[in-house]
C-alpha positions as CSV (number, residue, x, y, z in Angstrom):
1,M,28.3,5.4,9.7
2,A,25.5,7.1,8.2
3,K,23.4,6.5,11.3
4,G,25.9,8.4,13.4
5,Y,26.1,11.3,10.8
6,D,22.3,11.5,10.8
7,I,22.3,11.7,14.7
8,N,24.9,14.4,14.7
9,K,23.2,16.5,11.9
10,K,19.8,16.3,13.8
11,R,21.7,17.4,17.1
12,Q,23.3,20.3,15.2
13,E,19.8,21.4,13.8
14,E,18.3,21.2,17.3
15,L,21.2,23.3,18.6
16,A,20.7,25.9,16.0
17,G,17.3,26.4,17.3
18,L,18.9,28.0,20.4
19,G,20.5,30.7,18.4
20,K,18.1,33.4,19.2
21,T,18.0,32.7,22.9
22,L,21.8,32.6,23.1
23,T,22.2,35.8,21.0
24,R,19.9,37.6,23.4
25,R,21.7,36.3,26.4
26,S,25.2,37.0,25.1
27,G,24.4,40.2,23.4
28,S,26.0,38.7,20.2
29,R,29.3,38.4,22.0
30,C,31.5,35.4,22.8
31,E,30.3,34.5,26.2
32,L,34.0,33.6,27.3
33,C,36.2,36.3,25.9
34,D,33.6,38.9,25.0
35,A,34.8,39.1,21.3
36,S,32.1,40.9,19.2
37,G,31.6,41.2,15.4
38,V,32.7,37.7,14.8
39,P,30.9,34.5,13.9
40,L,29.6,32.7,17.0
41,Y,29.3,29.0,17.5
42,I,27.2,27.0,20.0
43,L,29.1,24.9,22.5
44,E,27.3,22.4,24.7
45,V,28.7,22.3,28.1
46,P,28.7,18.8,29.6
47,P,26.7,17.4,31.1
48,S,24.2,18.3,28.4
49,S,20.6,17.0,28.4
50,V,19.0,14.7,26.0
51,E,17.3,17.8,24.3
52,P,19.5,20.8,23.6
53,E,18.9,23.5,26.2
54,A,20.2,27.1,26.4
55,Q,21.1,26.4,30.2
56,W,23.6,23.9,28.9
57,A,25.1,25.9,26.0
58,I,27.2,29.0,25.4
59,F,28.1,31.1,22.5
60,V,31.8,31.1,21.6
61,C,34.1,32.7,19.1
62,S,36.3,30.5,16.7
63,V,39.3,31.4,18.8
64,C,37.8,30.0,22.0
65,M,36.3,27.1,20.1
66,E,39.7,26.0,18.6
67,Q,41.4,26.4,22.0
68,I,38.8,24.4,23.8
69,I,38.8,21.6,21.1
70,D,42.8,21.5,21.0
71,F,44.6,22.4,24.2
72,K,47.8,22.3,22.3
73,K,46.7,25.5,20.8
74,M,46.0,27.0,24.0
75,E,47.1,30.7,24.5
76,A,46.8,31.4,28.2
77,E,46.7,35.2,27.7
78,H,43.5,34.8,25.6
79,W,41.8,33.6,28.7
80,R,42.6,36.4,31.1
81,S,38.9,37.6,31.0
82,L,37.9,34.4,32.7
83,G,38.8,36.0,36.0
84,E,35.5,37.9,35.6
85,K,33.6,35.0,34.0
86,I,34.0,32.7,36.9
87,W,31.6,34.9,38.7
88,S,28.9,34.8,35.9
89,D,25.3,34.2,36.7
90,V,25.0,32.1,33.6
91,F,25.8,28.7,34.8
92,P,27.4,27.2,31.7
93,V,29.7,30.2,31.4
94,K,30.8,29.8,35.1
95,I,31.4,26.1,34.6
96,M,33.4,26.4,31.5
97,S,35.5,29.2,32.9
98,H,36.4,27.0,35.8
99,R,37.2,24.1,33.7
100,I,39.5,26.1,31.3
101,L,41.3,27.8,34.2
102,R,41.8,24.6,36.0
103,K,43.4,23.3,32.9
104,L,45.8,26.2,32.7
105,A,46.5,26.4,36.4
106,C,49.6,24.1,36.7
107,D,51.5,26.2,34.1
108,H,50.3,29.8,34.9
109,H,50.6,31.4,38.3
110,W,48.1,34.2,37.5
111,V,45.5,31.5,37.0
112,S,46.1,29.9,40.4
113,D,45.6,33.3,42.0
114,I,42.2,33.6,40.3
115,L,41.1,30.3,41.2
116,E,42.3,30.7,44.9
117,N,39.8,33.5,45.2
118,A,36.9,31.8,43.4
119,Y,33.8,30.0,45.1
120,L,31.8,27.2,43.8
121,D,28.9,25.7,45.6
122,D,28.6,21.9,45.8
123,E,26.6,21.4,42.8
124,E,28.7,23.6,40.7
125,E,31.9,21.9,42.1
126,N,30.4,18.5,41.1
127,T,29.6,19.7,37.7
128,V,33.1,21.1,37.1
129,S,34.9,18.1,38.5
130,S,32.6,15.4,36.7
131,F,33.5,16.7,33.3
132,P,37.0,18.2,33.1
133,L,38.5,19.3,29.8
């Protein structure tokens, strides 16, 4: 058990090294809901690489993190901003936006409308589909 703990601790330390890069990229805002003035957490977007990289991580607030971790706590209205985020130039933001919206689509018609107009190239579609939430 200690070995797993040590590996996780090391990974968390490596992720913390991405803080400056993610802060600059996000403007100190949650990259999914745009919350500012709140603590932000690093979320790796699968498939993550062996070494943590900013191109596979995003900054999220505690509300987003909690709902991503436990979909039973999902509040669909919180995710309305993803209608814009699915067009993001930041690859992991775009991928997570699609994954979350697809998870919500069967229960909320407004989500289906957003996804109907969305576009993903083949690489993006494979990334979204390979690691659903």
